[in-house]
N, CA, C and O atoms as a GROMACS GRO file, in nm:
protein
  500
    1MET      N    1  -1.212  -6.620   1.698
    1MET     CA    2  -1.236  -6.542   1.814
    1MET      C    3  -1.176  -6.614   1.936
    1MET      O    4  -1.204  -6.731   1.961
    2HIS      N    5  -1.096  -6.541   2.007
    2HIS     CA    6  -1.030  -6.601   2.123
    2HIS      C    7  -1.062  -6.516   2.245
    2HIS      O    8  -1.039  -6.395   2.244
    3SER      N    9  -1.113  -6.577   2.344
    3SER     CA   10  -1.138  -6.505   2.469
    3SER      C   11  -1.104  -6.598   2.583
    3SER      O   12  -1.157  -6.709   2.592
    4ASP      N   13  -1.018  -6.553   2.670
    4ASP     CA   14  -0.982  -6.636   2.785
    4ASP      C   15  -0.945  -6.548   2.901
    4ASP      O   16  -0.950  -6.425   2.893
    5ASN      N   17  -0.906  -6.611   3.010
    5ASN     CA   18  -0.870  -6.536   3.129
    5ASN      C   19  -0.722  -6.544   3.161
    5ASN      O   20  -0.681  -6.504   3.270
    6SER      N   21  -0.641  -6.594   3.071
    6SER     CA   22  -0.500  -6.605   3.099
    6SER      C   23  -0.419  -6.537   2.990
    6SER      O   24  -0.460  -6.535   2.874
    7PRO      N   25  -0.304  -6.480   3.026
    7PRO     CA   26  -0.221  -6.415   2.927
    7PRO      C   27  -0.175  -6.515   2.821
    7PRO      O   28  -0.149  -6.632   2.850
    8THR      N   29  -0.165  -6.466   2.699
    8THR     CA   30  -0.121  -6.549   2.589
    8THR      C   31  -0.041  -6.464   2.492
    8THR      O   32  -0.061  -6.342   2.484
    9LEU      N   33   0.048  -6.525   2.418
    9LEU     CA   34   0.126  -6.453   2.320
    9LEU      C   35   0.067  -6.469   2.180
    9LEU      O   36   0.128  -6.427   2.082
   10SER      N   37  -0.051  -6.530   2.170
   10SER     CA   38  -0.113  -6.549   2.040
   10SER      C   39  -0.167  -6.417   1.987
   10SER      O   40  -0.166  -6.315   2.057
   11GLN      N   41  -0.213  -6.420   1.864
   11GLN     CA   42  -0.272  -6.303   1.802
   11GLN      C   43  -0.393  -6.256   1.881
   11GLN      O   44  -0.488  -6.332   1.900
   12THR      N   45  -0.390  -6.133   1.928
   12THR     CA   46  -0.499  -6.074   2.005
   12THR      C   47  -0.519  -5.931   1.958
   12THR      O   48  -0.423  -5.854   1.953
   13ASP      N   49  -0.643  -5.894   1.924
   13ASP     CA   50  -0.672  -5.756   1.884
   13ASP      C   51  -0.689  -5.665   2.005
   13ASP      O   52  -0.635  -5.554   2.008
   14VAL      N   53  -0.764  -5.714   2.105
   14VAL     CA   54  -0.802  -5.631   2.220
   14VAL      C   55  -0.769  -5.705   2.350
   14VAL      O   56  -0.806  -5.820   2.368
   15LEU      N   57  -0.700  -5.635   2.439
   15LEU     CA   58  -0.674  -5.686   2.573
   15LEU      C   59  -0.769  -5.615   2.668
   15LEU      O   60  -0.768  -5.492   2.675
   16ILE      N   61  -0.849  -5.690   2.741
   16ILE     CA   62  -0.941  -5.633   2.839
   16ILE      C   63  -0.880  -5.657   2.977
   16ILE      O   64  -0.861  -5.771   3.019
   17CYS      N   65  -0.851  -5.548   3.046
   17CYS     CA   66  -0.785  -5.555   3.176
   17CYS      C   67  -0.877  -5.495   3.281
   17CYS      O   68  -0.872  -5.375   3.310
   18LEU      N   69  -0.962  -5.582   3.339
   18LEU     CA   70  -1.060  -5.540   3.440
   18LEU      C   71  -1.065  -5.645   3.549
   18LEU      O   72  -1.050  -5.764   3.522
   19ASP      N   73  -1.088  -5.600   3.674
   19ASP     CA   74  -1.103  -5.696   3.783
   19ASP      C   75  -1.241  -5.760   3.784
   19ASP      O   76  -1.255  -5.873   3.831
   20ASN      N   77  -1.342  -5.691   3.734
   20ASN     CA   78  -1.476  -5.747   3.729
   20ASN      C   79  -1.484  -5.839   3.607
   20ASN      O   80  -1.507  -5.793   3.495
   21GLN      N   81  -1.464  -5.968   3.630
   21GLN     CA   82  -1.458  -6.062   3.519
   21GLN      C   83  -1.593  -6.079   3.449
   21GLN      O   84  -1.596  -6.115   3.331
   22GLN      N   85  -1.702  -6.055   3.517
   22GLN     CA   86  -1.832  -6.062   3.452
   22GLN      C   87  -1.843  -5.953   3.346
   22GLN      O   88  -1.888  -5.979   3.234
   23VAL      N   89  -1.802  -5.832   3.379
   23VAL     CA   90  -1.804  -5.721   3.283
   23VAL      C   91  -1.705  -5.749   3.171
   23VAL      O   92  -1.736  -5.729   3.054
   24ALA      N   93  -1.585  -5.797   3.206
   24ALA     CA   94  -1.483  -5.828   3.104
   24ALA      C   95  -1.534  -5.933   3.006
   24ALA      O   96  -1.511  -5.921   2.885
   25THR      N   97  -1.602  -6.033   3.056
   25THR     CA   98  -1.656  -6.138   2.970
   25THR      C   99  -1.763  -6.084   2.877
   25THR      O  100  -1.767  -6.118   2.759
   26ARG      N  101  -1.851  -5.999   2.930
   26ARG     CA  102  -1.957  -5.940   2.846
   26ARG      C  103  -1.898  -5.852   2.737
   26ARG      O  104  -1.941  -5.859   2.622
   27ILE      N  105  -1.800  -5.771   2.771
   27ILE     CA  106  -1.736  -5.685   2.671
   27ILE      C  107  -1.664  -5.772   2.568
   27ILE      O  108  -1.672  -5.746   2.448
   28GLY      N  109  -1.594  -5.874   2.616
   28GLY     CA  110  -1.524  -5.965   2.525
   28GLY      C  111  -1.618  -6.033   2.427
   28GLY      O  112  -1.584  -6.049   2.310
   29SER      N  113  -1.734  -6.071   2.474
   29SER     CA  114  -1.833  -6.135   2.387
   29SER      C  115  -1.881  -6.040   2.279
   29SER      O  116  -1.892  -6.079   2.162
   30VAL      N  117  -1.910  -5.917   2.317
   30VAL     CA  118  -1.957  -5.817   2.220
   30VAL      C  119  -1.848  -5.791   2.115
   30VAL      O  120  -1.879  -5.784   1.995
   31LEU      N  121  -1.723  -5.777   2.158
   31LEU     CA  122  -1.615  -5.752   2.063
   31LEU      C  123  -1.590  -5.874   1.974
   31LEU      O  124  -1.562  -5.859   1.855
   32SER      N  125  -1.599  -5.993   2.030
   32SER     CA  126  -1.581  -6.115   1.952
   32SER      C  127  -1.689  -6.128   1.846
   32SER      O  128  -1.661  -6.172   1.734
   33GLU      N  129  -1.811  -6.090   1.879
   33GLU     CA  130  -1.921  -6.094   1.782
   33GLU      C  131  -1.895  -6.002   1.663
   33GLU      O  132  -1.952  -6.021   1.556
   34ARG      N  133  -1.809  -5.904   1.683
   34ARG     CA  134  -1.775  -5.810   1.576
   34ARG      C  135  -1.645  -5.849   1.506
   34ARG      O  136  -1.588  -5.770   1.430
   35GLY      N  137  -1.599  -5.971   1.531
   35GLY     CA  138  -1.485  -6.025   1.459
   35GLY      C  139  -1.348  -5.999   1.519
   35GLY      O  140  -1.247  -6.024   1.454
   36LEU      N  141  -1.343  -5.949   1.641
   36LEU     CA  142  -1.215  -5.921   1.705
   36LEU      C  143  -1.171  -6.037   1.794
   36LEU      O  144  -1.254  -6.106   1.852
   37THR      N  145  -1.040  -6.057   1.802
   37THR     CA  146  -0.988  -6.154   1.898
   37THR      C  147  -0.961  -6.080   2.027
   37THR      O  148  -0.909  -5.968   2.027
   38VAL      N  149  -0.997  -6.143   2.138
   38VAL     CA  150  -0.995  -6.077   2.268
   38VAL      C  151  -0.927  -6.166   2.371
   38VAL      O  152  -0.945  -6.288   2.370
   39ALA      N  153  -0.849  -6.106   2.458
   39ALA     CA  154  -0.796  -6.174   2.576
   39ALA      C  155  -0.833  -6.090   2.697
   39ALA      O  156  -0.831  -5.967   2.690
   40THR      N  157  -0.867  -6.155   2.807
   40THR     CA  158  -0.901  -6.082   2.929
   40THR      C  159  -0.806  -6.124   3.040
   40THR      O  160  -0.768  -6.240   3.053
   41ILE      N  161  -0.767  -6.025   3.120
   41ILE     CA  162  -0.688  -6.052   3.240
   41ILE      C  163  -0.739  -5.962   3.351
   41ILE      O  164  -0.789  -5.853   3.324
   42PRO      N  165  -0.728  -6.005   3.475
   42PRO     CA  166  -0.764  -5.915   3.585
   42PRO      C  167  -0.660  -5.803   3.595
   42PRO      O  168  -0.544  -5.822   3.558
   43ALA      N  169  -0.701  -5.689   3.644
   43ALA     CA  170  -0.609  -5.575   3.656
   43ALA      C  171  -0.486  -5.613   3.737
   43ALA      O  172  -0.377  -5.562   3.711
   44THR      N  173  -0.502  -5.701   3.834
   44THR     CA  174  -0.388  -5.743   3.916
   44THR      C  175  -0.289  -5.828   3.837
   44THR      O  176  -0.177  -5.849   3.883
   45GLY      N  177  -0.327  -5.877   3.720
   45GLY     CA  178  -0.239  -5.962   3.640
   45GLY      C  179  -0.158  -5.887   3.535
   45GLY      O  180  -0.085  -5.950   3.458
   46ILE      N  181  -0.169  -5.755   3.530
   46ILE     CA  182  -0.102  -5.678   3.425
   46ILE      C  183   0.050  -5.691   3.432
   46ILE      O  184   0.116  -5.685   3.328
   47GLN      N  185   0.106  -5.708   3.550
   47GLN     CA  186   0.252  -5.718   3.560
   47GLN      C  187   0.308  -5.843   3.495
   47GLN      O  188   0.425  -5.845   3.455
   48ALA      N  189   0.227  -5.947   3.483
   48ALA     CA  190   0.273  -6.071   3.420
   48ALA      C  191   0.243  -6.075   3.271
   48ALA      O  192   0.281  -6.170   3.203
   49TRP      N  193   0.178  -5.974   3.219
   49TRP     CA  194   0.135  -5.975   3.080
   49TRP      C  195   0.249  -5.934   2.987
   49TRP      O  196   0.322  -5.840   3.015
   50PHE      N  197   0.262  -6.005   2.879
   50PHE     CA  198   0.353  -5.968   2.772
   50PHE      C  199   0.269  -5.923   2.655
   50PHE      O  200   0.170  -5.988   2.621
   51GLU      N  201   0.307  -5.813   2.593
   51GLU     CA  202   0.230  -5.758   2.483
   51GLU      C  203   0.210  -5.862   2.374
   51GLU      O  204   0.308  -5.910   2.317
   52PRO      N  205   0.086  -5.898   2.344
   52PRO     CA  206   0.061  -6.001   2.245
   52PRO      C  207   0.083  -5.951   2.102
   52PRO      O  208   0.073  -5.831   2.075
   53ASN      N  209   0.113  -6.042   2.013
   53ASN     CA  210   0.130  -6.009   1.872
   53ASN      C  211   0.001  -5.951   1.818
   53ASN      O  212  -0.106  -6.010   1.835
   54GLY      N  213   0.009  -5.836   1.754
   54GLY     CA  214  -0.106  -5.777   1.689
   54GLY      C  215  -0.201  -5.703   1.780
   54GLY      O  216  -0.297  -5.643   1.732
   55CYS      N  217  -0.178  -5.704   1.911
   55CYS     CA  218  -0.270  -5.635   2.002
   55CYS      C  219  -0.267  -5.486   1.968
   55CYS      O  220  -0.161  -5.426   1.956
   56GLN      N  221  -0.386  -5.429   1.954
   56GLN     CA  222  -0.395  -5.290   1.910
   56GLN      C  223  -0.450  -5.195   2.014
   56GLN      O  224  -0.433  -5.074   2.002
   57VAL      N  225  -0.517  -5.249   2.116
   57VAL     CA  226  -0.580  -5.161   2.215
   57VAL      C  227  -0.605  -5.237   2.345
   57VAL      O  228  -0.627  -5.358   2.346
   58VAL      N  229  -0.601  -5.162   2.455
   58VAL     CA  230  -0.632  -5.217   2.588
   58VAL      C  231  -0.758  -5.147   2.638
   58VAL      O  232  -0.770  -5.025   2.630
   59VAL      N  233  -0.852  -5.224   2.690
   59VAL     CA  234  -0.972  -5.170   2.753
   59VAL      C  235  -0.955  -5.186   2.903
   59VAL      O  236  -0.928  -5.296   2.951
   60THR      N  237  -0.970  -5.077   2.977
   60THR     CA  238  -0.956  -5.082   3.122
   60THR      C  239  -1.039  -4.971   3.185
   60THR      O  240  -1.121  -4.909   3.118
   61HIS      N  241  -1.016  -4.946   3.315
   61HIS     CA  242  -1.086  -4.840   3.387
   61HIS      C  243  -0.984  -4.737   3.433
   61HIS      O  244  -0.863  -4.761   3.430
   62THR      N  245  -1.033  -4.623   3.477
   62THR     CA  246  -0.950  -4.507   3.510
   62THR      C  247  -0.833  -4.540   3.603
   62THR      O  248  -0.720  -4.499   3.577
   63ALA      N  249  -0.858  -4.615   3.709
   63ALA     CA  250  -0.754  -4.642   3.809
   63ALA      C  251  -0.637  -4.722   3.753
   63ALA      O  252  -0.528  -4.718   3.810
   64MET      N  253  -0.656  -4.792   3.643
   64MET     CA  254  -0.550  -4.877   3.588
   64MET      C  255  -0.472  -4.812   3.474
   64MET      O  256  -0.370  -4.867   3.432
   65ILE      N  257  -0.514  -4.699   3.424
   65ILE     CA  258  -0.452  -4.640   3.306
   65ILE      C  259  -0.303  -4.614   3.327
   65ILE      O  260  -0.222  -4.651   3.241
   66GLY      N  261  -0.265  -4.553   3.436
   66GLY     CA  262  -0.124  -4.524   3.461
   66GLY      C  263  -0.038  -4.649   3.465
   66GLY      O  264   0.070  -4.652   3.406
   67GLN      N  265  -0.085  -4.749   3.532
   67GLN     CA  266  -0.009  -4.875   3.544
   67GLN      C  267   0.004  -4.942   3.406
   67GLN      O  268   0.110  -4.996   3.375
   68ILE      N  269  -0.100  -4.940   3.327
   68ILE     CA  270  -0.093  -5.001   3.194
   68ILE      C  271   0.002  -4.923   3.105
   68ILE      O  272   0.078  -4.982   3.029
   69ARG      N  273  -0.003  -4.791   3.113
   69ARG     CA  274   0.087  -4.710   3.030
   69ARG      C  275   0.234  -4.737   3.060
   69ARG      O  276   0.317  -4.735   2.970
   70THR      N  277   0.266  -4.763   3.186
   70THR     CA  278   0.406  -4.792   3.218
   70THR      C  279   0.446  -4.933   3.178
   70THR      O  280   0.564  -4.960   3.161
   71ARG      N  281   0.350  -5.021   3.162
   71ARG     CA  282   0.379  -5.162   3.132
   71ARG      C  283   0.370  -5.195   2.984
   71ARG      O  284   0.451  -5.271   2.933
   72LEU      N  285   0.271  -5.138   2.914
   72LEU     CA  286   0.248  -5.169   2.773
   72LEU      C  287   0.249  -5.041   2.690
   72LEU      O  288   0.210  -4.935   2.737
   73LYS      N  289   0.294  -5.053   2.569
   73LYS     CA  290   0.296  -4.939   2.478
   73LYS      C  291   0.181  -4.953   2.378
   73LYS      O  292   0.202  -4.964   2.257
   74LEU      N  293   0.060  -4.952   2.431
   74LEU     CA  294  -0.061  -4.968   2.350
   74LEU      C  295  -0.161  -4.858   2.382
   74LEU      O  296  -0.163  -4.808   2.494
   75PRO      N  297  -0.243  -4.820   2.284
   75PRO     CA  298  -0.350  -4.724   2.314
   75PRO      C  299  -0.449  -4.785   2.413
   75PRO      O  300  -0.467  -4.907   2.419
   76ILE      N  301  -0.512  -4.698   2.491
   76ILE     CA  302  -0.603  -4.741   2.596
   76ILE      C  303  -0.740  -4.679   2.574
   76ILE      O  304  -0.751  -4.560   2.543
   77VAL      N  305  -0.844  -4.759   2.589
   77VAL     CA  306  -0.982  -4.710   2.589
   77VAL      C  307  -1.034  -4.726   2.732
   77VAL      O  308  -1.037  -4.836   2.786
   78ASN      N  309  -1.074  -4.614   2.791
   78ASN     CA  310  -1.125  -4.613   2.928
   78ASN      C  311  -1.274  -4.646   2.927
   78ASN      O  312  -1.355  -4.567   2.880
   79LEU      N  313  -1.308  -4.760   2.979
   79LEU     CA  314  -1.446  -4.807   2.983
   79LEU      C  315  -1.537  -4.707   3.055
   79LEU      O  316  -1.653  -4.689   3.016
   80GLU      N  317  -1.486  -4.642   3.157
   80GLU     CA  318  -1.567  -4.550   3.237
   80GLU      C  319  -1.611  -4.426   3.159
   80GLU      O  320  -1.707  -4.359   3.198
   81ALA      N  321  -1.540  -4.395   3.050
   81ALA     CA  322  -1.578  -4.279   2.969
   81ALA      C  323  -1.710  -4.300   2.896
   81ALA      O  324  -1.767  -4.206   2.842
   82PHE      N  325  -1.760  -4.423   2.896
   82PHE     CA  326  -1.883  -4.455   2.824
   82PHE      C  327  -1.999  -4.486   2.918
   82PHE      O  328  -2.102  -4.539   2.876
   83ILE      N  329  -1.982  -4.452   3.046
   83ILE     CA  330  -2.087  -4.470   3.146
   83ILE      C  331  -2.138  -4.332   3.183
   83ILE      O  332  -2.062  -4.246   3.226
   84PHE      N  333  -2.268  -4.313   3.166
   84PHE     CA  334  -2.328  -4.182   3.188
   84PHE      C  335  -2.438  -4.189   3.292
   84PHE      O  336  -2.509  -4.289   3.304
   85GLU      N  337  -2.451  -4.080   3.367
   85GLU     CA  338  -2.561  -4.066   3.463
   85GLU      C  339  -2.689  -4.042   3.384
   85GLU      O  340  -2.691  -3.965   3.287
   86ARG      N  341  -2.795  -4.107   3.426
   86ARG     CA  342  -2.925  -4.088   3.362
   86ARG      C  343  -3.006  -3.991   3.446
   86ARG      O  344  -3.040  -4.023   3.560
   87PRO      N  345  -3.038  -3.874   3.394
   87PRO     CA  346  -3.113  -3.777   3.473
   87PRO      C  347  -3.255  -3.824   3.504
   87PRO      O  348  -3.315  -3.778   3.601
   88ASP      N  349  -3.308  -3.915   3.425
   88ASP     CA  350  -3.444  -3.961   3.445
   88ASP      C  351  -3.453  -4.090   3.526
   88ASP      O  352  -3.559  -4.153   3.531
   89HIS      N  353  -3.344  -4.130   3.591
   89HIS     CA  354  -3.340  -4.260   3.660
   89HIS      C  355  -3.434  -4.266   3.780
   89HIS      O  356  -3.472  -4.375   3.823
   90ALA      N  357  -3.471  -4.151   3.835
   90ALA     CA  358  -3.557  -4.154   3.953
   90ALA      C  359  -3.692  -4.219   3.922
   90ALA      O  360  -3.751  -4.286   4.006
   91ALA      N  361  -3.738  -4.200   3.801
   91ALA     CA  362  -3.868  -4.254   3.763
   91ALA      C  363  -3.857  -4.399   3.714
   91ALA      O  364  -3.947  -4.479   3.735
   92GLU      N  365  -3.745  -4.431   3.649
   92GLU     CA  366  -3.733  -4.565   3.591
   92GLU      C  367  -3.587  -4.603   3.569
   92GLU      O  368  -3.503  -4.517   3.544
   93GLY      N  369  -3.558  -4.731   3.578
   93GLY     CA  370  -3.428  -4.784   3.539
   93GLY      C  371  -3.313  -4.751   3.631
   93GLY      O  372  -3.330  -4.691   3.738
   94ALA      N  373  -3.197  -4.792   3.586
   94ALA     CA  374  -3.073  -4.774   3.662
   94ALA      C  375  -3.026  -4.629   3.655
   94ALA      O  376  -3.057  -4.559   3.559
   95PRO      N  377  -2.952  -4.584   3.757
   95PRO     CA  378  -2.905  -4.446   3.758
   95PRO      C  379  -2.795  -4.418   3.654
   95PRO      O  380  -2.770  -4.303   3.619
   96ARG      N  381  -2.730  -4.525   3.606
   96ARG     CA  382  -2.623  -4.506   3.507
   96ARG      C  383  -2.649  -4.594   3.386
   96ARG      O  384  -2.715  -4.698   3.395
   97GLN      N  385  -2.596  -4.550   3.273
   97GLN     CA  386  -2.617  -4.623   3.148
   97GLN      C  387  -2.486  -4.631   3.072
   97GLN      O  388  -2.410  -4.535   3.068
   98PHE      N  389  -2.460  -4.746   3.012
   98PHE     CA  390  -2.340  -4.768   2.932
   98PHE      C  391  -2.374  -4.743   2.786
   98PHE      O  392  -2.470  -4.800   2.734
   99ASP      N  393  -2.295  -4.658   2.718
   99ASP     CA  394  -2.317  -4.628   2.576
   99ASP      C  395  -2.235  -4.727   2.493
   99ASP      O  396  -2.123  -4.698   2.452
  100GLY      N  397  -2.293  -4.844   2.470
  100GLY     CA  398  -2.224  -4.951   2.399
  100GLY      C  399  -2.190  -4.917   2.256
  100GLY      O  400  -2.083  -4.955   2.208
  101ASP      N  401  -2.277  -4.846   2.186
  101ASP     CA  402  -2.250  -4.810   2.047
  101ASP      C  403  -2.128  -4.718   2.038
  101ASP      O  404  -2.041  -4.740   1.953
  102ALA      N  405  -2.120  -4.618   2.123
  102ALA     CA  406  -2.006  -4.526   2.123
  102ALA      C  407  -1.878  -4.601   2.162
  102ALA      O  408  -1.771  -4.572   2.107
  103PHE      N  409  -1.888  -4.694   2.254
  103PHE     CA  410  -1.773  -4.773   2.297
  103PHE      C  411  -1.716  -4.854   2.180
  103PHE      O  412  -1.596  -4.853   2.155
  104ILE      N  413  -1.803  -4.924   2.108
  104ILE     CA  414  -1.760  -5.005   1.994
  104ILE      C  415  -1.697  -4.916   1.886
  104ILE      O  416  -1.593  -4.951   1.830
  105LYS      N  417  -1.759  -4.803   1.858
  105LYS     CA  418  -1.704  -4.710   1.759
  105LYS      C  419  -1.564  -4.665   1.800
  105LYS      O  420  -1.474  -4.656   1.716
  106ARG      N  421  -1.547  -4.636   1.928
  106ARG     CA  422  -1.416  -4.591   1.978
  106ARG      C  423  -1.311  -4.700   1.964
  106ARG      O  424  -1.198  -4.672   1.924
  107ILE      N  425  -1.346  -4.824   1.995
  107ILE     CA  426  -1.252  -4.935   1.980
  107ILE      C  427  -1.203  -4.942   1.836
  107ILE      O  428  -1.082  -4.948   1.811
  108PHE      N  429  -1.295  -4.942   1.741
  108PHE     CA  430  -1.257  -4.953   1.601
  108PHE      C  431  -1.180  -4.830   1.553
  108PHE      O  432  -1.090  -4.843   1.470
  109MET      N  433  -1.214  -4.713   1.603
  109MET     CA  434  -1.140  -4.593   1.565
  109MET      C  435  -0.995  -4.600   1.615
  109MET      O  436  -0.902  -4.570   1.540
  110VAL      N  437  -0.977  -4.639   1.741
  110VAL     CA  438  -0.842  -4.650   1.798
  110VAL      C  439  -0.762  -4.757   1.724
  110VAL      O  440  -0.644  -4.739   1.696
  111MET      N  441  -0.827  -4.868   1.694
  111MET     CA  442  -0.758  -4.975   1.621
  111MET      C  443  -0.717  -4.928   1.482
  111MET      O  444  -0.608  -4.960   1.434
  112GLY      N  445  -0.804  -4.852   1.416
  112GLY     CA  446  -0.771  -4.798   1.284
  112GLY      C  447  -0.653  -4.702   1.292
  112GLY      O  448  -0.564  -4.706   1.207
  113ASP      N  449  -0.652  -4.616   1.394
  113ASP     CA  450  -0.541  -4.523   1.413
  113ASP      C  451  -0.411  -4.598   1.442
  113ASP      O  452  -0.306  -4.561   1.391
  114ALA      N  453  -0.418  -4.702   1.524
  114ALA     CA  454  -0.299  -4.782   1.557
  114ALA      C  455  -0.246  -4.850   1.432
  114ALA      O  456  -0.125  -4.858   1.412
  115HIS      N  457  -0.337  -4.900   1.350
  115HIS     CA  458  -0.296  -4.968   1.226
  115HIS      C  459  -0.228  -4.870   1.131
  115HIS      O  460  -0.128  -4.903   1.068
  116LYS      N  461  -0.282  -4.748   1.120
  116LYS     CA  462  -0.222  -4.645   1.034
  116LYS      C  463  -0.083  -4.608   1.084
  116LYS      O  464   0.009  -4.592   1.003
  117ARG      N  465  -0.066  -4.593   1.217
  117ARG     CA  466   0.065  -4.558   1.273
  117ARG      C  467   0.166  -4.668   1.248
  117ARG      O  468   0.282  -4.641   1.216
  118ALA      N  469   0.124  -4.794   1.262
  118ALA     CA  470   0.214  -4.906   1.240
  118ALA      C  471   0.257  -4.914   1.095
  118ALA      O  472   0.372  -4.948   1.066
  119ALA      N  473   0.167  -4.882   1.003
  119ALA     CA  474   0.201  -4.887   0.860
  119ALA      C  475   0.302  -4.779   0.825
  119ALA      O  476   0.385  -4.798   0.736
  120ARG      N  477   0.295  -4.664   0.892
  120ARG     CA  478   0.389  -4.554   0.866
  120ARG      C  479   0.525  -4.579   0.929
  120ARG      O  480   0.625  -4.521   0.887
  121GLY      N  481   0.528  -4.663   1.030
  121GLY     CA  482   0.653  -4.688   1.101
  121GLY      C  483   0.672  -4.589   1.213
  121GLY      O  484   0.589  -4.499   1.232
  122PRO      N  485   0.782  -4.604   1.288
  122PRO     CA  486   0.806  -4.515   1.402
  122PRO      C  487   0.835  -4.372   1.357
  122PRO      O  488   0.888  -4.350   1.248
  123LEU      N  489   0.800  -4.277   1.441
  123LEU     CA  490   0.828  -4.138   1.413
  123LEU      C  491   0.978  -4.112   1.426
  123LEU      O  492   1.044  -4.170   1.513
  124PRO      N  493   1.034  -4.025   1.342
  124PRO     CA  494   1.178  -3.992   1.355
  124PRO      C  495   1.203  -3.918   1.483
  124PRO      O  496   1.116  -3.844   1.531
  125ARG      N  497   1.319  -3.936   1.539
  125ARG     CA  498   1.353  -3.870   1.665
  125ARG      C  499   1.433  -3.745   1.641
  125ARG      O  500   1.471  -3.676   1.736
   0.00000   0.00000   0.00000
């Protein structure tokens, strides 16, 4: 399991590209616990990033999707798609909730799809 804050060309399964390093670290820890290698970079560092060997997916937020798509040719999982408003928050807890189980399932699904596409090779033009 590899998790750091600097770009690397080593084997990496998931690239986390978020400016909130506390959130990036927490997500990286959860993914590492599930056997994935993770690298984290701040969103402002995407221009210096070189696609790592074996990287299968990028985790980021809505505002960064366009910039990542122009820079890297990797599938993207939008972290914000897993944050939901809690209708019952007035009585208890935070107004928003992160669906961690759905997020993890999505990561593995996207990685499985990327692996299948790589095994088939590029599509004919």
